[in-house]
C-alpha positions, 0 to 999 in steps of 0.5 A, a space after each residue: 487526506 490526499 497524496 497533496 495534503 499528506 506533503 503538506 502535513 510531513 513538511 510541516 512535521 518535518 519541518 522541510 519544504 514541501 517539495 522536498 517532502 514530496 520527494 521524500 513521499 516519492 522516494 518511499 512508495 517507489 522503494 515498497 513498491 521496488 521491494 514488493 516486486 522483488 518477493 520481499 516484505 517490507 517491515 515498520 515496527 508499530 506502522 505495520 508490514 506491506 507484503 505481496 499475497 497470492 490469490 488463487 484463481 476463481 470463477 466469477 460472473 459477468 455481473 450484465 450476462 450473468 455468464 460464468 467466467 474464470 478471474 485468473 491467479 495473481 499477485 496482490 500488494 497487501 498491508 496488515 496494521 502493526 499494534 501501535 497503529 491499530 492501537 492510535 486508531 482505537 
Protein backbone atom coordinates (compact mmCIF):
# COMPACT_ATOMS: atom_id res chain seq x y z
CA UNK A 1 0.00 0.00 0.00
CA UNK A 2 1.39 3.39 -0.93
CA UNK A 3 0.52 6.83 0.44
CA UNK A 4 -2.29 7.57 -2.03
CA UNK A 5 -3.92 4.21 -1.33
CA UNK A 6 -3.65 4.89 2.40
CA UNK A 7 -5.28 8.31 1.94
CA UNK A 8 -8.12 6.63 0.00
CA UNK A 9 -8.61 4.06 2.78
CA UNK A 10 -8.60 6.76 5.49
CA UNK A 11 -11.12 8.88 3.59
CA UNK A 12 -13.46 5.89 3.19
CA UNK A 13 -13.13 4.73 6.81
CA UNK A 14 -13.50 8.18 8.39
CA UNK A 15 -16.10 9.39 5.85
CA UNK A 16 -14.08 12.51 5.01
CA UNK A 17 -12.80 13.94 1.74
CA UNK A 18 -9.56 12.65 0.24
CA UNK A 19 -8.05 16.13 0.61
CA UNK A 20 -8.82 16.20 4.34
CA UNK A 21 -7.48 12.66 4.76
CA UNK A 22 -4.28 13.66 2.94
CA UNK A 23 -3.82 16.70 5.18
CA UNK A 24 -4.43 14.57 8.28
CA UNK A 25 -1.88 11.97 7.18
CA UNK A 26 0.68 14.67 6.35
CA UNK A 27 0.09 16.28 9.76
CA UNK A 28 0.59 12.91 11.49
CA UNK A 29 3.83 12.23 9.63
CA UNK A 30 5.11 15.74 10.40
CA UNK A 31 4.17 15.50 14.09
CA UNK A 32 5.93 12.14 14.50
CA UNK A 33 9.00 13.46 12.67
CA UNK A 34 9.21 16.54 14.86
CA UNK A 35 8.79 14.50 18.05
CA UNK A 36 11.59 12.13 17.01
CA UNK A 37 13.78 15.07 16.04
CA UNK A 38 13.29 16.50 19.54
CA UNK A 39 14.37 13.18 21.06
CA UNK A 40 10.90 12.11 22.19
CA UNK A 41 9.18 8.84 21.40
CA UNK A 42 5.63 8.47 20.11
CA UNK A 43 3.58 5.64 21.64
CA UNK A 44 0.24 4.65 20.14
CA UNK A 45 -1.30 2.05 22.43
CA UNK A 46 -2.15 -1.10 20.47
CA UNK A 47 -0.33 0.11 17.35
CA UNK A 48 3.28 0.62 18.33
CA UNK A 49 6.06 2.98 19.31
CA UNK A 50 8.20 5.26 17.19
CA UNK A 51 11.60 6.04 18.75
CA UNK A 52 15.13 7.11 17.88
CA UNK A 53 17.95 4.62 18.32
CA UNK A 54 21.65 5.39 18.43
CA UNK A 55 23.87 3.42 16.06
CA UNK A 56 27.53 3.17 17.00
CA UNK A 57 30.26 3.79 14.47
CA UNK A 58 31.42 0.66 12.74
CA UNK A 59 33.68 -0.49 9.94
CA UNK A 60 32.37 -1.74 6.64
CA UNK A 61 33.67 -2.64 3.21
CA UNK A 62 33.40 -0.93 -0.13
CA UNK A 63 31.93 -3.71 -2.32
CA UNK A 64 33.70 -2.46 -5.47
CA UNK A 65 37.23 -2.17 -4.10
CA UNK A 66 37.07 -4.28 -0.94
CA UNK A 67 38.63 -1.40 1.00
CA UNK A 68 37.68 -1.02 4.65
CA UNK A 69 35.75 2.18 5.42
CA UNK A 70 34.57 3.72 8.67
CA UNK A 71 30.80 4.25 8.93
CA UNK A 72 29.98 7.13 11.28
CA UNK A 73 27.68 6.87 14.29
CA UNK A 74 24.14 8.12 13.67
CA UNK A 75 20.64 8.35 15.05
CA UNK A 76 18.11 6.14 13.32
CA UNK A 77 14.30 6.20 13.56
CA UNK A 78 12.78 2.88 14.60
CA UNK A 79 9.31 1.39 15.01
CA UNK A 80 8.32 -1.36 17.41
CA UNK A 81 4.92 -2.92 16.76
CA UNK A 82 2.47 -3.16 19.64
CA UNK A 83 0.77 -6.35 20.78
CA UNK A 84 -2.57 -5.60 19.12
CA UNK A 85 -0.87 -4.96 15.76
CA UNK A 86 1.18 -8.15 16.07
CA UNK A 87 -1.92 -10.14 16.95
CA UNK A 88 -3.90 -8.72 14.02
CA UNK A 89 -1.15 -9.75 11.58
CA UNK A 90 -0.80 -13.29 12.97
